[in-house]
Structures are given as C-alpha cells and as structure tokens.
PyMOL commands that place a pseudoatom at each C-alpha (Angstrom):
pseudoatom trace, name=CA, resn=MET, resi=1, chain=A, elem=C, hetatm=0, pos=[241.900, 240.570, 53.787]
pseudoatom trace, name=CA, resn=GLU, resi=2, chain=A, elem=C, hetatm=0, pos=[242.564, 237.417, 51.837]
pseudoatom trace, name=CA, resn=ILE, resi=3, chain=A, elem=C, hetatm=0, pos=[243.656, 237.660, 48.217]
pseudoatom trace, name=CA, resn=ASN, resi=4, chain=A, elem=C, hetatm=0, pos=[241.914, 234.729, 46.520]
pseudoatom trace, name=CA, resn=ASP, resi=5, chain=A, elem=C, hetatm=0, pos=[240.393, 233.834, 43.150]
pseudoatom trace, name=CA, resn=GLU, resi=6, chain=A, elem=C, hetatm=0, pos=[236.992, 235.154, 44.228]
pseudoatom trace, name=CA, resn=LEU, resi=7, chain=A, elem=C, hetatm=0, pos=[238.438, 238.606, 44.962]
pseudoatom trace, name=CA, resn=ILE, resi=8, chain=A, elem=C, hetatm=0, pos=[240.370, 238.628, 41.672]
pseudoatom trace, name=CA, resn=ASN, resi=9, chain=A, elem=C, hetatm=0, pos=[237.177, 237.654, 39.795]
pseudoatom trace, name=CA, resn=LYS, resi=10, chain=A, elem=C, hetatm=0, pos=[235.264, 240.473, 41.494]
pseudoatom trace, name=CA, resn=LEU, resi=11, chain=A, elem=C, hetatm=0, pos=[237.987, 243.039, 40.690]
pseudoatom trace, name=CA, resn=GLU, resi=12, chain=A, elem=C, hetatm=0, pos=[238.158, 241.752, 37.132]
pseudoatom trace, name=CA, resn=HIS, resi=13, chain=A, elem=C, hetatm=0, pos=[234.388, 242.200, 36.769]
pseudoatom trace, name=CA, resn=LEU, resi=14, chain=A, elem=C, hetatm=0, pos=[234.367, 245.671, 38.354]
pseudoatom trace, name=CA, resn=SER, resi=15, chain=A, elem=C, hetatm=0, pos=[237.226, 246.892, 36.176]
pseudoatom trace, name=CA, resn=LYS, resi=16, chain=A, elem=C, hetatm=0, pos=[235.773, 245.296, 33.019]
pseudoatom trace, name=CA, resn=LEU, resi=17, chain=A, elem=C, hetatm=0, pos=[239.067, 243.467, 32.404]
pseudoatom trace, name=CA, resn=SER, resi=18, chain=A, elem=C, hetatm=0, pos=[239.757, 239.960, 31.188]
pseudoatom trace, name=CA, resn=LEU, resi=19, chain=A, elem=C, hetatm=0, pos=[242.917, 238.592, 32.759]
pseudoatom trace, name=CA, resn=SER, resi=20, chain=A, elem=C, hetatm=0, pos=[244.808, 235.502, 31.704]
pseudoatom trace, name=CA, resn=GLU, resi=21, chain=A, elem=C, hetatm=0, pos=[245.823, 232.968, 34.368]
pseudoatom trace, name=CA, resn=ALA, resi=22, chain=A, elem=C, hetatm=0, pos=[249.362, 234.371, 34.379]
pseudoatom trace, name=CA, resn=GLU, resi=23, chain=A, elem=C, hetatm=0, pos=[248.012, 237.908, 34.853]
pseudoatom trace, name=CA, resn=ARG, resi=24, chain=A, elem=C, hetatm=0, pos=[245.751, 236.679, 37.672]
pseudoatom trace, name=CA, resn=GLU, resi=25, chain=A, elem=C, hetatm=0, pos=[248.757, 235.253, 39.521]
pseudoatom trace, name=CA, resn=ILE, resi=26, chain=A, elem=C, hetatm=0, pos=[250.687, 238.499, 39.026]
pseudoatom trace, name=CA, resn=MET, resi=27, chain=A, elem=C, hetatm=0, pos=[247.661, 240.447, 40.312]
pseudoatom trace, name=CA, resn=LYS, resi=28, chain=A, elem=C, hetatm=0, pos=[247.428, 238.223, 43.411]
pseudoatom trace, name=CA, resn=LYS, resi=29, chain=A, elem=C, hetatm=0, pos=[251.118, 238.747, 44.132]
pseudoatom trace, name=CA, resn=ASP, resi=30, chain=A, elem=C, hetatm=0, pos=[250.932, 242.523, 43.580]
pseudoatom trace, name=CA, resn=LEU, resi=31, chain=A, elem=C, hetatm=0, pos=[247.822, 242.929, 45.760]
pseudoatom trace, name=CA, resn=GLY, resi=32, chain=A, elem=C, hetatm=0, pos=[249.473, 240.841, 48.476]
pseudoatom trace, name=CA, resn=ASN, resi=33, chain=A, elem=C, hetatm=0, pos=[252.536, 243.110, 48.355]
pseudoatom trace, name=CA, resn=ILE, resi=34, chain=A, elem=C, hetatm=0, pos=[250.324, 246.200, 48.602]
pseudoatom trace, name=CA, resn=LEU, resi=35, chain=A, elem=C, hetatm=0, pos=[248.504, 244.816, 51.654]
pseudoatom trace, name=CA, resn=GLN, resi=36, chain=A, elem=C, hetatm=0, pos=[251.826, 243.935, 53.297]
pseudoatom trace, name=CA, resn=MET, resi=37, chain=A, elem=C, hetatm=0, pos=[253.037, 247.496, 52.738]
pseudoatom trace, name=CA, resn=VAL, resi=38, chain=A, elem=C, hetatm=0, pos=[249.849, 248.943, 54.250]
pseudoatom trace, name=CA, resn=ASP, resi=39, chain=A, elem=C, hetatm=0, pos=[250.199, 246.635, 57.266]
pseudoatom trace, name=CA, resn=LYS, resi=40, chain=A, elem=C, hetatm=0, pos=[253.807, 247.791, 57.677]
pseudoatom trace, name=CA, resn=ILE, resi=41, chain=A, elem=C, hetatm=0, pos=[252.738, 251.444, 57.546]
pseudoatom trace, name=CA, resn=GLN, resi=42, chain=A, elem=C, hetatm=0, pos=[250.062, 250.810, 60.179]
pseudoatom trace, name=CA, resn=GLU, resi=43, chain=A, elem=C, hetatm=0, pos=[252.791, 249.641, 62.587]
pseudoatom trace, name=CA, resn=VAL, resi=44, chain=A, elem=C, hetatm=0, pos=[254.237, 253.172, 62.754]
pseudoatom trace, name=CA, resn=ASP, resi=45, chain=A, elem=C, hetatm=0, pos=[253.343, 255.077, 65.919]
pseudoatom trace, name=CA, resn=THR, resi=46, chain=A, elem=C, hetatm=0, pos=[251.724, 258.339, 64.805]
pseudoatom trace, name=CA, resn=SER, resi=47, chain=A, elem=C, hetatm=0, pos=[250.069, 259.240, 68.098]
pseudoatom trace, name=CA, resn=ASN, resi=48, chain=A, elem=C, hetatm=0, pos=[252.206, 262.397, 68.565]
pseudoatom trace, name=CA, resn=VAL, resi=49, chain=A, elem=C, hetatm=0, pos=[252.091, 263.516, 64.924]
pseudoatom trace, name=CA, resn=GLU, resi=50, chain=A, elem=C, hetatm=0, pos=[249.902, 266.479, 64.003]
pseudoatom trace, name=CA, resn=PRO, resi=51, chain=A, elem=C, hetatm=0, pos=[247.775, 265.926, 60.892]
pseudoatom trace, name=CA, resn=LEU, resi=52, chain=A, elem=C, hetatm=0, pos=[248.803, 267.993, 57.885]
pseudoatom trace, name=CA, resn=MET, resi=53, chain=A, elem=C, hetatm=0, pos=[246.507, 270.072, 55.758]
pseudoatom trace, name=CA, resn=HIS, resi=54, chain=A, elem=C, hetatm=0, pos=[249.308, 270.831, 53.276]
pseudoatom trace, name=CA, resn=VAL, resi=55, chain=A, elem=C, hetatm=0, pos=[252.717, 269.317, 52.701]
pseudoatom trace, name=CA, resn=ASN, resi=56, chain=A, elem=C, hetatm=0, pos=[254.464, 272.674, 52.960]
pseudoatom trace, name=CA, resn=GLU, resi=57, chain=A, elem=C, hetatm=0, pos=[253.762, 276.139, 54.317]
pseudoatom trace, name=CA, resn=ASP, resi=58, chain=A, elem=C, hetatm=0, pos=[253.445, 277.800, 50.889]
pseudoatom trace, name=CA, resn=VAL, resi=59, chain=A, elem=C, hetatm=0, pos=[249.916, 278.880, 50.062]
pseudoatom trace, name=CA, resn=ASN, resi=60, chain=A, elem=C, hetatm=0, pos=[248.803, 279.941, 46.599]
pseudoatom trace, name=CA, resn=VAL, resi=61, chain=A, elem=C, hetatm=0, pos=[252.233, 280.545, 45.155]
pseudoatom trace, name=CA, resn=LEU, resi=62, chain=A, elem=C, hetatm=0, pos=[251.411, 282.019, 41.779]
pseudoatom trace, name=CA, resn=ARG, resi=63, chain=A, elem=C, hetatm=0, pos=[253.499, 283.409, 38.993]
pseudoatom trace, name=CA, resn=GLU, resi=64, chain=A, elem=C, hetatm=0, pos=[253.178, 287.038, 38.047]
pseudoatom trace, name=CA, resn=ASP, resi=65, chain=A, elem=C, hetatm=0, pos=[250.334, 287.566, 35.597]
pseudoatom trace, name=CA, resn=VAL, resi=66, chain=A, elem=C, hetatm=0, pos=[251.924, 289.375, 32.686]
pseudoatom trace, name=CA, resn=ALA, resi=67, chain=A, elem=C, hetatm=0, pos=[249.987, 289.988, 29.480]
pseudoatom trace, name=CA, resn=ARG, resi=68, chain=A, elem=C, hetatm=0, pos=[251.979, 289.141, 26.375]
pseudoatom trace, name=CA, resn=ASN, resi=69, chain=A, elem=C, hetatm=0, pos=[250.818, 289.491, 22.794]
pseudoatom trace, name=CA, resn=GLU, resi=70, chain=A, elem=C, hetatm=0, pos=[252.143, 286.235, 21.413]
pseudoatom trace, name=CA, resn=ILE, resi=71, chain=A, elem=C, hetatm=0, pos=[250.075, 286.277, 18.211]
pseudoatom trace, name=CA, resn=THR, resi=72, chain=A, elem=C, hetatm=0, pos=[248.052, 288.905, 16.452]
pseudoatom trace, name=CA, resn=ASN, resi=73, chain=A, elem=C, hetatm=0, pos=[244.265, 288.786, 16.014]
pseudoatom trace, name=CA, resn=GLU, resi=74, chain=A, elem=C, hetatm=0, pos=[244.762, 288.078, 12.318]
pseudoatom trace, name=CA, resn=GLU, resi=75, chain=A, elem=C, hetatm=0, pos=[247.002, 285.097, 13.081]
pseudoatom trace, name=CA, resn=ALA, resi=76, chain=A, elem=C, hetatm=0, pos=[244.465, 283.705, 15.564]
pseudoatom trace, name=CA, resn=LEU, resi=77, chain=A, elem=C, hetatm=0, pos=[241.571, 284.157, 13.142]
pseudoatom trace, name=CA, resn=ARG, resi=78, chain=A, elem=C, hetatm=0, pos=[243.567, 282.495, 10.371]
pseudoatom trace, name=CA, resn=ASN, resi=79, chain=A, elem=C, hetatm=0, pos=[243.572, 279.239, 12.419]
pseudoatom trace, name=CA, resn=ALA, resi=80, chain=A, elem=C, hetatm=0, pos=[239.882, 279.395, 13.340]
pseudoatom trace, name=CA, resn=PRO, resi=81, chain=A, elem=C, hetatm=0, pos=[237.494, 277.207, 11.327]
pseudoatom trace, name=CA, resn=SER, resi=82, chain=A, elem=C, hetatm=0, pos=[234.964, 280.044, 11.271]
pseudoatom trace, name=CA, resn=SER, resi=83, chain=A, elem=C, hetatm=0, pos=[235.271, 283.701, 12.175]
pseudoatom trace, name=CA, resn=SER, resi=84, chain=A, elem=C, hetatm=0, pos=[233.483, 287.004, 12.081]
pseudoatom trace, name=CA, resn=ALA, resi=85, chain=A, elem=C, hetatm=0, pos=[236.205, 289.596, 12.467]
pseudoatom trace, name=CA, resn=PRO, resi=86, chain=A, elem=C, hetatm=0, pos=[237.499, 290.252, 15.067]
pseudoatom trace, name=CA, resn=TYR, resi=87, chain=A, elem=C, hetatm=0, pos=[235.918, 287.181, 16.772]
pseudoatom trace, name=CA, resn=ILE, resi=88, chain=A, elem=C, hetatm=0, pos=[236.040, 283.415, 16.387]
pseudoatom trace, name=CA, resn=SER, resi=89, chain=A, elem=C, hetatm=0, pos=[232.586, 282.003, 15.550]
pseudoatom trace, name=CA, resn=VAL, resi=90, chain=A, elem=C, hetatm=0, pos=[231.470, 278.918, 17.478]
pseudoatom trace, name=CA, resn=PRO, resi=91, chain=A, elem=C, hetatm=0, pos=[228.248, 276.890, 17.438]
pseudoatom trace, name=CA, resn=LYS, resi=92, chain=A, elem=C, hetatm=0, pos=[225.521, 278.017, 19.815]
pseudoatom trace, name=CA, resn=VAL, resi=93, chain=A, elem=C, hetatm=0, pos=[225.676, 275.908, 23.006]
pseudoatom trace, name=CA, resn=ILE, resi=94, chain=A, elem=C, hetatm=0, pos=[222.953, 277.515, 25.142]
pseudoatom trace, name=CA, resn=ASP, resi=95, chain=A, elem=C, hetatm=0, pos=[219.407, 277.888, 23.916]
pseudoatom trace, name=CA, resn=ILE, resi=96, chain=A, elem=C, hetatm=0, pos=[217.423, 280.359, 26.025]
pseudoatom trace, name=CA, resn=LYS, resi=97, chain=A, elem=C, hetatm=0, pos=[213.706, 280.315, 25.348]
for i in range(1, 97): cmd.bond("trace and resi %d" % i, "trace and resi %d" % (i + 1))
show_as sticks, trace
zoom trace
C-alpha cells in the first residue's frame, strides 16, 4: 500500500478532520511506520503456533460478591432529584398501550 496525498485526503474526509500540511506529513510518516511494522510482523513464521482464544488460562475470575450497606436509604434518597419513599422516582421510559 502506498501512502500518498490521495490516501491522506481520503482518511481526512472519512475521519472528518482538517489537517495542516505539517500534520499531513506527520500522518504520512506515521502510517508508513505502521505499515513497516506490520510487514515486519508478517515475516515471523507462525506455522507451528496454535491460535489462542484467550491470553491466559484463567476463565471468569470474579471477586467474591459481598453485600455491603455503604449508605442508608435515607442518604440515597437525599441525593435523588425526586423520590417517593423508599424509592427514587424517575421519568417513565416505556409506554405500553
């Protein structure tokens, strides 16, 4: 892939950016470096490497679910813009007809 002004213009249009000439040159250099890195990675022989589904063997490592009463109902309701004890009132979001 060639990094030229046409490609930079297309990327600029797609990303809704307006780049200065200096930024365009930086973008060309950066994209060139990225393509060189990808080409270098493609040189690595991975024919005997098994594909990974996960980086490690741990599956669903979760913390213990412990209920803690951090604040009281009164404290929670005090911060609510609208409440009807012991609940917080919110605007209706589903209209079933």
